[in-house]
C-alpha positions as YAML, in Angstrom:
chain: A
units: angstrom
residues:
- id: 1
  name: MET
  ca: [178.15, 143.43, 179.37]
- id: 2
  name: ALA
  ca: [179.86, 140.08, 179.77]
- id: 3
  name: HIS
  ca: [180.82, 137.86, 176.87]
- id: 4
  name: PRO
  ca: [178.02, 135.26, 176.34]
- id: 5
  name: LYS
  ca: [180.36, 132.36, 177.12]
- id: 6
  name: THR
  ca: [181.12, 133.76, 180.56]
- id: 7
  name: ASN
  ca: [177.63, 135.01, 181.40]
- id: 8
  name: ILE
  ca: [175.36, 132.60, 183.28]
- id: 9
  name: LYS
  ca: [171.92, 134.05, 182.74]
- id: 10
  name: GLY
  ca: [169.50, 134.24, 185.62]
- id: 11
  name: ARG
  ca: [172.20, 133.87, 188.28]
- id: 12
  name: GLY
  ca: [174.09, 136.34, 190.40]
- id: 13
  name: ALA
  ca: [177.36, 134.48, 190.97]
- id: 14
  name: GLN
  ca: [179.13, 133.53, 187.77]
- id: 15
  name: ARG
  ca: [181.29, 130.81, 189.29]
- id: 16
  name: ASN
  ca: [181.83, 128.57, 192.29]
- id: 17
  name: VAL
  ca: [184.67, 129.36, 194.64]
- id: 18
  name: HIS
  ca: [186.72, 127.10, 196.87]
- id: 19
  name: ASN
  ca: [185.09, 126.07, 200.14]
- id: 20
  name: ARG
  ca: [187.42, 127.27, 202.91]
- id: 21
  name: PHE
  ca: [186.40, 124.34, 205.14]
- id: 22
  name: LEU
  ca: [187.68, 121.77, 202.64]
- id: 23
  name: ALA
  ca: [191.38, 120.99, 202.31]
- id: 24
  name: GLU
  ca: [192.99, 122.46, 199.20]
- id: 25
  name: GLU
  ca: [193.78, 119.04, 197.80]
- id: 26
  name: HIS
  ca: [190.25, 117.76, 198.43]
- id: 27
  name: GLU
  ca: [187.96, 117.93, 195.42]
- id: 28
  name: VAL
  ca: [184.25, 117.13, 195.32]
- id: 29
  name: LEU
  ca: [183.21, 115.59, 192.00]
- id: 30
  name: ASP
  ca: [179.92, 114.52, 190.56]
- id: 31
  name: ASP
  ca: [180.68, 111.47, 188.42]
- id: 32
  name: PHE
  ca: [178.05, 112.30, 185.80]
- id: 33
  name: LEU
  ca: [178.96, 115.97, 185.48]
- id: 34
  name: ASN
  ca: [182.67, 115.15, 185.40]
- id: 35
  name: TYR
  ca: [182.15, 112.53, 182.69]
- id: 36
  name: CYS
  ca: [180.17, 114.98, 180.53]
- id: 37
  name: GLU
  ca: [182.83, 117.62, 180.93]
- id: 38
  name: LEU
  ca: [185.52, 115.21, 179.73]
- id: 39
  name: GLU
  ca: [183.36, 114.27, 176.75]
- id: 40
  name: GLY
  ca: [182.79, 117.93, 175.85]
- id: 41
  name: GLU
  ca: [179.05, 117.77, 176.55]
- id: 42
  name: GLU
  ca: [176.93, 120.24, 178.49]
- id: 43
  name: ALA
  ca: [175.47, 118.54, 181.55]
- id: 44
  name: ASP
  ca: [174.59, 121.46, 183.82]
- id: 45
  name: LYS
  ca: [171.35, 123.08, 182.64]
- id: 46
  name: ASN
  ca: [171.46, 125.68, 185.38]
- id: 47
  name: LYS
  ca: [168.56, 124.08, 187.26]
- id: 48
  name: THR
  ca: [167.90, 124.48, 190.95]
- id: 49
  name: ARG
  ca: [168.05, 121.40, 193.18]
- id: 50
  name: TYR
  ca: [166.02, 121.11, 196.39]
- id: 51
  name: ILE
  ca: [167.67, 118.97, 199.05]
- id: 52
  name: GLU
  ca: [165.82, 118.04, 202.23]
- id: 53
  name: VAL
  ca: [167.80, 118.32, 205.45]
- id: 54
  name: PHE
  ca: [166.91, 117.36, 209.01]
- id: 55
  name: PRO
  ca: [168.21, 119.83, 211.63]
- id: 56
  name: LYS
  ca: [167.62, 119.15, 215.31]
- id: 57
  name: THR
  ca: [166.67, 122.76, 216.04]
- id: 58
  name: ILE
  ca: [165.33, 125.67, 213.99]
- id: 59
  name: VAL
  ca: [165.55, 128.73, 216.27]
- id: 60
  name: ASN
  ca: [169.05, 130.20, 216.43]
- id: 61
  name: LYS
  ca: [170.48, 132.51, 219.10]
- id: 62
  name: VAL
  ca: [172.13, 135.48, 217.38]
- id: 63
  name: THR
  ca: [175.30, 136.50, 219.18]
- id: 64
  name: SER
  ca: [176.32, 139.37, 216.89]
- id: 65
  name: PRO
  ca: [175.54, 142.60, 218.78]
- id: 66
  name: ASP
  ca: [174.93, 144.80, 215.73]
- id: 67
  name: VAL
  ca: [172.36, 142.96, 213.62]
- id: 68
  name: GLY
  ca: [169.22, 144.04, 215.45]
- id: 69
  name: MET
  ca: [167.85, 140.60, 216.35]
- id: 70
  name: MET
  ca: [168.31, 138.10, 219.15]
- id: 71
  name: TYR
  ca: [166.72, 135.01, 217.58]
- id: 72
  name: SER
  ca: [166.30, 133.95, 213.98]
- id: 73
  name: MET
  ca: [165.12, 130.98, 211.97]
- id: 74
  name: ASN
  ca: [165.61, 129.95, 208.36]
- id: 75
  name: PRO
  ca: [163.30, 127.43, 206.68]
- id: 76
  name: TYR
  ca: [165.74, 127.28, 203.76]
- id: 77
  name: GLN
  ca: [169.54, 127.41, 203.41]
- id: 78
  name: GLY
  ca: [170.88, 128.83, 200.20]
- id: 79
  name: CYS
  ca: [168.76, 131.26, 198.22]
- id: 80
  name: GLU
  ca: [167.68, 131.21, 194.61]
- id: 81
  name: HIS
  ca: [167.33, 134.99, 194.53]
- id: 82
  name: GLY
  ca: [171.05, 135.10, 193.75]
- id: 83
  name: CYS
  ca: [171.83, 138.53, 195.23]
- id: 84
  name: ILE
  ca: [175.52, 138.94, 194.50]
- id: 85
  name: TYR
  ca: [176.36, 140.80, 197.71]
- id: 86
  name: CYS
  ca: [174.53, 138.46, 200.11]
- id: 87
  name: TYR
  ca: [176.40, 137.83, 203.37]
- id: 88
  name: ALA
  ca: [174.53, 134.52, 203.77]
- id: 89
  name: ARG
  ca: [176.54, 132.98, 200.93]
- id: 90
  name: ASN
  ca: [179.31, 132.12, 203.37]
- id: 91
  name: SER
  ca: [176.99, 129.95, 205.46]
- id: 92
  name: HIS
  ca: [176.60, 127.51, 202.55]
- id: 93
  name: GLU
  ca: [180.19, 126.44, 203.10]
- id: 94
  name: TYR
  ca: [179.19, 124.95, 206.46]
- id: 95
  name: TRP
  ca: [177.04, 122.47, 204.52]
- id: 96
  name: GLY
  ca: [179.91, 121.48, 202.22]
- id: 97
  name: TYR
  ca: [178.90, 123.64, 199.26]
- id: 98
  name: SER
  ca: [180.35, 126.68, 197.52]
- id: 99
  name: ALA
  ca: [179.27, 130.21, 198.39]
- id: 100
  name: GLY
  ca: [179.05, 130.91, 194.65]
- id: 101
  name: LEU
  ca: [176.68, 129.14, 192.28]
- id: 102
  name: ASP
  ca: [175.97, 126.33, 194.76]
- id: 103
  name: PHE
  ca: [174.36, 128.89, 197.08]
- id: 104
  name: GLU
  ca: [171.81, 129.72, 194.37]
- id: 105
  name: ARG
  ca: [171.31, 126.28, 192.84]
- id: 106
  name: ARG
  ca: [171.37, 123.91, 195.82]
- id: 107
  name: ILE
  ca: [168.61, 124.91, 198.21]
- id: 108
  name: LEU
  ca: [168.41, 123.02, 201.49]
- id: 109
  name: VAL
  ca: [164.82, 122.55, 202.64]
- id: 110
  name: LYS
  ca: [163.82, 122.11, 206.30]
- id: 111
  name: LYS
  ca: [160.38, 120.55, 206.14]
- id: 112
  name: ASP
  ca: [160.39, 119.91, 209.89]
- id: 113
  name: ALA
  ca: [160.73, 123.62, 210.67]
- id: 114
  name: PRO
  ca: [157.10, 124.13, 211.83]
- id: 115
  name: LYS
  ca: [157.30, 121.15, 214.21]
- id: 116
  name: LEU
  ca: [160.67, 122.27, 215.59]
- id: 117
  name: LEU
  ca: [159.38, 125.82, 216.03]
- id: 118
  name: GLU
  ca: [156.35, 124.61, 217.96]
- id: 119
  name: GLN
  ca: [158.54, 122.51, 220.26]
- id: 120
  name: LYS
  ca: [160.71, 125.54, 220.96]
- id: 121
  name: ILE
  ca: [158.10, 128.17, 221.76]
- id: 122
  name: LYS
  ca: [155.81, 125.89, 223.79]
- id: 123
  name: HIS
  ca: [158.69, 124.78, 226.03]
- id: 124
  name: LYS
  ca: [158.10, 125.81, 229.64]
- id: 125
  name: ASN
  ca: [161.45, 127.63, 229.85]
- id: 126
  name: TRP
  ca: [161.02, 129.66, 226.67]
- id: 127
  name: LYS
  ca: [160.55, 133.38, 227.27]
- id: 128
  name: ALA
  ca: [158.84, 135.15, 224.38]
- id: 129
  name: TYR
  ca: [161.08, 137.34, 222.22]
- id: 130
  name: PRO
  ca: [160.66, 138.24, 218.52]
- id: 131
  name: ILE
  ca: [162.00, 135.52, 216.22]
- id: 132
  name: VAL
  ca: [163.08, 136.84, 212.84]
- id: 133
  name: MET
  ca: [162.40, 134.69, 209.81]
- id: 134
  name: SER
  ca: [165.10, 135.18, 207.16]
- id: 135
  name: GLY
  ca: [167.89, 136.16, 209.49]
- id: 136
  name: ASN
  ca: [170.12, 134.39, 206.95]
- id: 137
  name: THR
  ca: [168.22, 133.54, 203.76]
- id: 138
  name: ASP
  ca: [164.86, 134.74, 202.41]
- id: 139
  name: CYS
  ca: [161.92, 132.74, 203.76]
- id: 140
  name: TYR
  ca: [159.84, 133.77, 200.71]
- id: 141
  name: GLN
  ca: [162.35, 132.74, 198.06]
- id: 142
  name: PRO
  ca: [160.95, 130.70, 195.12]
- id: 143
  name: ALA
  ca: [161.15, 127.42, 197.08]
- id: 144
  name: GLU
  ca: [158.42, 128.68, 199.42]
- id: 145
  name: LYS
  ca: [155.87, 128.60, 196.61]
- id: 146
  name: LYS
  ca: [156.45, 124.85, 196.38]
- id: 147
  name: PHE
  ca: [156.94, 123.85, 200.04]
- id: 148
  name: GLU
  ca: [154.92, 126.48, 201.99]
- id: 149
  name: ILE
  ca: [157.11, 126.04, 205.09]
- id: 150
  name: THR
  ca: [157.01, 129.75, 205.94]
- id: 151
  name: ARG
  ca: [153.22, 129.81, 205.89]
- id: 152
  name: LYS
  ca: [153.06, 126.79, 208.21]
- id: 153
  name: CYS
  ca: [155.47, 128.52, 210.61]
- id: 154
  name: LEU
  ca: [153.32, 131.66, 210.60]
- id: 155
  name: GLU
  ca: [150.37, 129.49, 211.58]
- id: 156
  name: ILE
  ca: [152.39, 128.28, 214.58]
- id: 157
  name: PHE
  ca: [153.26, 131.84, 215.58]
- id: 158
  name: HIS
  ca: [149.59, 132.79, 215.38]
- id: 159
  name: LYS
  ca: [148.45, 129.71, 217.30]
- id: 160
  name: TYR
  ca: [150.76, 130.50, 220.22]
- id: 161
  name: ARG
  ca: [150.40, 134.31, 219.99]
- id: 162
  name: HIS
  ca: [154.13, 134.69, 219.51]
- id: 163
  name: PRO
  ca: [155.86, 137.75, 217.95]
- id: 164
  name: VAL
  ca: [157.65, 137.28, 214.64]
- id: 165
  name: GLY
  ca: [159.62, 139.45, 212.24]
- id: 166
  name: ILE
  ca: [160.12, 138.82, 208.54]
- id: 167
  name: ILE
  ca: [162.80, 140.01, 206.12]
- id: 168
  name: THR
  ca: [162.07, 139.53, 202.42]
- id: 169
  name: LYS
  ca: [162.38, 140.96, 198.93]
- id: 170
  name: ASN
  ca: [159.74, 138.69, 197.42]
- id: 171
  name: ALA
  ca: [156.13, 139.68, 196.71]
- id: 172
  name: LEU
  ca: [155.08, 136.10, 197.57]
- id: 173
  name: ILE
  ca: [154.52, 137.36, 201.12]
- id: 174
  name: GLN
  ca: [151.19, 138.75, 199.91]
- id: 175
  name: ARG
  ca: [149.90, 135.18, 199.65]
- id: 176
  name: ASP
  ca: [149.87, 135.02, 203.46]
- id: 177
  name: LEU
  ca: [148.07, 138.29, 204.01]
- id: 178
  name: ASP
  ca: [145.27, 136.52, 205.88]
- id: 179
  name: ILE
  ca: [147.61, 135.26, 208.64]
- id: 180
  name: LEU
  ca: [149.66, 138.46, 208.71]
- id: 181
  name: LYS
  ca: [146.51, 140.53, 209.31]
- id: 182
  name: GLU
  ca: [145.54, 138.32, 212.25]
- id: 183
  name: LEU
  ca: [149.03, 138.64, 213.75]
- id: 184
  name: ALA
  ca: [148.95, 142.40, 213.24]
- id: 185
  name: LYS
  ca: [145.79, 142.73, 215.33]
- id: 186
  name: ASP
  ca: [147.85, 141.84, 218.42]
- id: 187
  name: ARG
  ca: [151.09, 143.59, 217.32]
- id: 188
  name: LEU
  ca: [152.77, 140.25, 216.69]
- id: 189
  name: ILE
  ca: [154.23, 140.95, 213.23]
- id: 190
  name: ALA
  ca: [156.67, 143.37, 211.61]
- id: 191
  name: VAL
  ca: [157.88, 143.03, 208.03]
- id: 192
  name: ASN
  ca: [161.14, 144.28, 206.55]
- id: 193
  name: VAL
  ca: [161.03, 144.64, 202.77]
- id: 194
  name: SER
  ca: [164.37, 145.09, 201.02]
- id: 195
  name: VAL
  ca: [164.48, 147.67, 198.22]
- id: 196
  name: THR
  ca: [167.95, 148.34, 196.84]
- id: 197
  name: SER
  ca: [167.23, 150.32, 193.68]
- id: 198
  name: LEU
  ca: [164.50, 151.98, 191.63]
- id: 199
  name: SER
  ca: [166.18, 150.80, 188.43]
- id: 200
  name: GLU
  ca: [165.04, 147.49, 186.97]
- id: 201
  name: GLU
  ca: [168.29, 147.24, 185.03]
- id: 202
  name: THR
  ca: [170.26, 147.45, 188.27]
- id: 203
  name: ARG
  ca: [167.90, 145.04, 190.02]
- id: 204
  name: ARG
  ca: [168.21, 142.41, 187.28]
- id: 205
  name: VAL
  ca: [171.99, 142.19, 187.49]
- id: 206
  name: LEU
  ca: [172.31, 142.75, 191.25]
- id: 207
  name: GLU
  ca: [169.43, 140.51, 192.40]
- id: 208
  name: PRO
  ca: [168.50, 138.40, 189.35]
- id: 209
  name: ARG
  ca: [165.68, 136.20, 190.69]
- id: 210
  name: THR
  ca: [163.98, 138.61, 193.07]
- id: 211
  name: ALA
  ca: [160.61, 140.34, 192.67]
- id: 212
  name: THR
  ca: [160.66, 143.41, 190.45]
- id: 213
  name: ILE
  ca: [160.94, 146.82, 192.07]
- id: 214
  name: LYS
  ca: [157.35, 147.56, 191.07]
- id: 215
  name: ARG
  ca: [156.13, 144.42, 192.83]
- id: 216
  name: ARG
  ca: [158.14, 145.18, 195.97]
- id: 217
  name: LEU
  ca: [156.74, 148.68, 196.23]
- id: 218
  name: GLN
  ca: [153.26, 147.29, 195.66]
- id: 219
  name: THR
  ca: [153.94, 144.80, 198.45]
- id: 220
  name: ILE
  ca: [154.91, 147.57, 200.88]
- id: 221
  name: GLN
  ca: [151.73, 149.42, 199.99]
- id: 222
  name: LYS
  ca: [149.51, 146.34, 200.31]
- id: 223
  name: LEU
  ca: [150.92, 145.36, 203.69]
- id: 224
  name: SER
  ca: [150.72, 148.89, 205.03]
- id: 225
  name: GLU
  ca: [147.13, 149.32, 203.89]
- id: 226
  name: ASN
  ca: [146.26, 146.21, 205.90]
- id: 227
  name: GLY
  ca: [147.78, 147.49, 209.12]
- id: 228
  name: ILE
  ca: [151.02, 145.49, 208.90]
- id: 229
  name: PRO
  ca: [154.03, 147.66, 209.83]
- id: 230
  name: VAL
  ca: [156.74, 147.72, 207.17]
- id: 231
  name: ASN
  ca: [160.35, 148.76, 207.59]
- id: 232
  name: ALA
  ca: [162.08, 149.41, 204.26]
- id: 233
  name: MET
  ca: [165.59, 147.98, 204.13]
- id: 234
  name: LEU
  ca: [167.66, 150.13, 201.77]
- id: 235
  name: ALA
  ca: [170.48, 147.66, 202.01]
- id: 236
  name: PRO
  ca: [173.16, 147.32, 201.11]
- id: 237
  name: ILE
  ca: [174.19, 150.70, 199.78]
- id: 238
  name: ILE
  ca: [176.94, 150.06, 197.23]
- id: 239
  name: PRO
  ca: [179.04, 153.05, 196.13]
- id: 240
  name: SER
  ca: [178.56, 153.98, 192.45]
- id: 241
  name: ILE
  ca: [175.85, 151.32, 192.00]
- id: 242
  name: ASN
  ca: [172.92, 152.50, 194.12]
- id: 243
  name: SER
  ca: [174.43, 155.16, 196.41]
- id: 244
  name: HIS
  ca: [173.09, 157.96, 194.19]
- id: 245
  name: GLU
  ca: [169.52, 156.70, 194.75]
- id: 246
  name: ILE
  ca: [169.30, 157.18, 198.53]
- id: 247
  name: LEU
  ca: [166.93, 160.18, 198.57]
- id: 248
  name: PRO
  ca: [164.58, 158.99, 195.80]
- id: 249
  name: LEU
  ca: [164.54, 155.49, 197.34]
- id: 250
  name: ALA
  ca: [163.59, 156.86, 200.75]
- id: 251
  name: LYS
  ca: [160.87, 159.08, 199.29]
- id: 252
  name: THR
  ca: [159.40, 156.26, 197.21]
- id: 253
  name: VAL
  ca: [159.18, 153.71, 200.02]
- id: 254
  name: ALA
  ca: [157.68, 156.36, 202.32]
- id: 255
  name: ASP
  ca: [155.12, 157.26, 199.66]
- id: 256
  name: HIS
  ca: [154.14, 153.58, 199.47]
- id: 257
  name: GLY
  ca: [153.52, 153.33, 203.20]
- id: 258
  name: ALA
  ca: [156.75, 152.23, 204.86]
- id: 259
  name: SER
  ca: [156.71, 153.34, 208.49]
- id: 260
  name: SER
  ca: [160.49, 153.30, 208.89]
- id: 261
  name: MET
  ca: [163.71, 152.67, 207.00]
- id: 262
  name: ALA
  ca: [167.16, 151.25, 207.70]
- id: 263
  name: PHE
  ca: [170.35, 150.70, 205.73]
- id: 264
  name: THR
  ca: [173.80, 149.14, 205.71]
- id: 265
  name: VAL
  ca: [176.96, 149.89, 203.77]
- id: 266
  name: VAL
  ca: [178.04, 146.92, 201.66]
- id: 267
  name: ARG
  ca: [180.82, 144.69, 202.96]
- id: 268
  name: LEU
  ca: [182.19, 141.70, 201.10]
- id: 269
  name: ASN
  ca: [183.18, 139.24, 203.82]
- id: 270
  name: GLY
  ca: [184.58, 135.75, 203.40]
- id: 271
  name: ALA
  ca: [184.18, 134.25, 199.94]
- id: 272
  name: ILE
  ca: [181.92, 137.09, 198.78]
- id: 273
  name: GLY
  ca: [184.89, 139.30, 197.95]
- id: 274
  name: LYS
  ca: [186.02, 136.93, 195.17]
- id: 275
  name: ILE
  ca: [182.47, 136.27, 193.98]
- id: 276
  name: PHE
  ca: [181.56, 139.96, 193.80]
- id: 277
  name: THR
  ca: [184.84, 140.91, 192.12]
- id: 278
  name: ASP
  ca: [184.36, 138.22, 189.46]
- id: 279
  name: TRP
  ca: [180.76, 139.32, 188.96]
- id: 280
  name: ILE
  ca: [181.37, 143.04, 188.60]
- id: 281
  name: ARG
  ca: [184.23, 142.56, 186.14]
- id: 282
  name: LYS
  ca: [181.84, 140.55, 183.95]
- id: 283
  name: LYS
  ca: [178.63, 142.52, 184.48]
- id: 284
  name: MET
  ca: [179.93, 146.10, 184.89]
- id: 285
  name: PRO
  ca: [183.48, 146.10, 183.46]
- id: 286
  name: ASP
  ca: [183.40, 149.84, 182.77]
- id: 287
  name: ARG
  ca: [183.08, 150.74, 186.47]
- id: 288
  name: ALA
  ca: [184.45, 147.65, 188.22]
- id: 289
  name: ASP
  ca: [187.66, 149.23, 189.49]
- id: 290
  name: LYS
  ca: [185.86, 152.36, 190.68]
- id: 291
  name: VAL
  ca: [183.25, 150.41, 192.66]
- id: 292
  name: LEU
  ca: [185.79, 148.06, 194.24]
- id: 293
  name: HIS
  ca: [188.08, 150.93, 195.24]
- id: 294
  name: GLN
  ca: [185.20, 152.87, 196.78]
- id: 295
  name: ILE
  ca: [184.09, 149.83, 198.78]
- id: 296
  name: GLN
  ca: [187.66, 149.50, 200.03]
- id: 297
  name: GLN
  ca: [187.62, 153.16, 201.06]
- id: 298
  name: CYS
  ca: [184.63, 152.36, 203.29]
- id: 299
  name: HIS
  ca: [186.51, 149.54, 205.04]
- id: 300
  name: ASN
  ca: [190.00, 150.79, 205.77]
- id: 301
  name: GLY
  ca: [191.46, 149.66, 202.45]
- id: 302
  name: THR
  ca: [189.85, 146.20, 202.28]
- id: 303
  name: LEU
  ca: [186.60, 144.81, 200.91]
- id: 304
  name: ASN
  ca: [185.51, 143.73, 204.39]
- id: 305
  name: ASP
  ca: [185.79, 144.97, 207.95]
- id: 306
  name: SER
  ca: [184.57, 142.50, 210.59]
- id: 307
  name: ARG
  ca: [184.60, 144.83, 213.59]
- id: 308
  name: TYR
  ca: [181.26, 144.91, 215.37]
- id: 309
  name: GLY
  ca: [179.55, 148.28, 215.21]
- id: 310
  name: ILE
  ca: [181.64, 149.36, 212.23]
- id: 311
  name: ARG
  ca: [181.35, 146.52, 209.70]
- id: 312
  name: ASN
  ca: [177.83, 147.46, 208.54]
- id: 313
  name: ARG
  ca: [178.34, 151.22, 208.82]
- id: 314
  name: GLY
  ca: [181.68, 151.70, 207.13]
- id: 315
  name: GLU
  ca: [184.23, 154.47, 207.71]
- id: 316
  name: GLY
  ca: [185.82, 157.24, 205.68]
- id: 317
  name: LYS
  ca: [184.46, 160.03, 203.49]
- id: 318
  name: ILE
  ca: [182.28, 157.90, 201.23]
- id: 319
  name: ALA
  ca: [180.62, 156.16, 204.18]
- id: 320
  name: GLU
  ca: [180.13, 159.56, 205.85]
- id: 321
  name: GLN
  ca: [178.38, 160.87, 202.73]
- id: 322
  name: ILE
  ca: [176.04, 157.86, 202.77]
- id: 323
  name: HIS
  ca: [175.24, 158.43, 206.45]
- id: 324
  name: HIS
  ca: [174.56, 162.14, 205.90]
- id: 325
  name: LEU
  ca: [172.19, 161.37, 203.04]
- id: 326
  name: MET
  ca: [170.39, 158.74, 205.10]
- id: 327
  name: ALA
  ca: [169.99, 161.15, 208.02]
- id: 328
  name: LEU
  ca: [168.56, 163.75, 205.65]
- id: 329
  name: ALA
  ca: [166.21, 161.18, 204.11]
- id: 330
  name: LYS
  ca: [164.88, 160.10, 207.52]
- id: 331
  name: LYS
  ca: [164.32, 163.70, 208.58]
- id: 332
  name: LYS
  ca: [162.63, 164.58, 205.29]
- id: 333
  name: TYR
  ca: [160.45, 161.50, 204.73]
- id: 334
  name: PHE
  ca: [160.13, 159.68, 208.06]
- id: 335
  name: SER
  ca: [159.93, 162.50, 210.59]
- id: 336
  name: GLY
  ca: [157.76, 161.53, 213.57]
- id: 337
  name: LYS
  ca: [157.54, 157.88, 212.49]
- id: 338
  name: GLU
  ca: [158.83, 155.05, 214.65]
- id: 339
  name: ARG
  ca: [159.72, 151.44, 214.04]
- id: 340
  name: ALA
  ca: [157.07, 148.99, 215.25]
- id: 341
  name: GLN
  ca: [157.54, 147.40, 218.69]
- id: 342
  name: LEU
  ca: [156.19, 143.85, 218.94]
- id: 343
  name: ASN
  ca: [154.06, 142.46, 221.75]
- id: 344
  name: VAL
  ca: [156.07, 139.96, 223.80]
- id: 345
  name: ASP
  ca: [153.53, 139.58, 226.62]
- id: 346
  name: LEU
  ca: [150.70, 137.80, 224.86]
- id: 347
  name: HIS
  ca: [152.55, 134.51, 224.35]
- id: 348
  name: ASP
  ca: [153.41, 134.16, 228.03]
- id: 349
  name: GLN
  ca: [149.80, 134.92, 228.96]
- id: 350
  name: TYR
  ca: [148.66, 132.30, 226.44]
- id: 351
  name: LYS
  ca: [150.99, 129.67, 227.93]
- id: 352
  name: GLU
  ca: [149.84, 130.43, 231.44]
- id: 353
  name: GLY
  ca: [146.24, 130.05, 230.35]
- id: 354
  name: GLN
  ca: [146.96, 126.73, 228.67]
- id: 355
  name: LEU
  ca: [148.75, 125.40, 231.77]
- id: 356
  name: ARG
  ca: [145.75, 126.27, 233.94]
- id: 357
  name: LEU
  ca: [143.67, 123.91, 231.80]
- id: 358
  name: PHE
  ca: [145.70, 121.03, 233.24]
...
């Protein structure tokens, strides 16, 4: 394990990294924190800051052809879960922050999201298509317990009979079971629950502020028992960290009611390469070189491959082994099961009915 002086407890990233959108000579300083550092005092207590932002729109068109969604929305930017591998870290740089610790400790809150969502889906030119909440960051991260923006958005989806998908690794989603059940009656909801390991020790270092594995499995079971389709996201698969768990992971999520499963092979794009490398040398020094080399073997000798269709699948022998195991797992535990298809017709019928009232 890391030396106490270098280990920031309760966080994934162990440092901030340079923001690529800022000039090298440009430095952002907080006068108070800088003063305390010069005086040898500890100013940063590792607390999370919530910062309200005011976007003009909330529904985003997804142009990447290999992510399985066309539209997404994110009530929050940044994520306190602190998953070290998270591709969304890079997006924090667009807001002027670091993809490292800033991503976990400075959470941007979009309180106007429900209003902006309603404006979008009631517009006369909008054609219903599933909108995925958490296309970038988890809509049920700890901030949701305080602000309840996700719940308010689900109320909008239900009001307008509009299909919605959710990606989460937080058991807080169970709080909204009442709305989810109503959406499920009309095939308007599908939930993707991320489960990356069956080991709590692995979960704690890989995803430090997420729900426990036990709670995630219980969430899959609870949702499934209430008629809400659940796709288990076994993602990302990281060689020599969770790659040996593929078959037991698939069996366990199937036993708890998941109707389908999906996966990706880890890739460390943008600033995440530096953040992950720093993290693994501190958290898993005994296997750091092995893991990094095996990730490189999946991406043509680098930690990241940005080619569409290949970047999330990987190449080479290690990636092939992962794919073979996943194919076996699907055949063994998900044979005859299909991923839920959402109802895109009901919203248009609802709009037509509302227009006839005028």
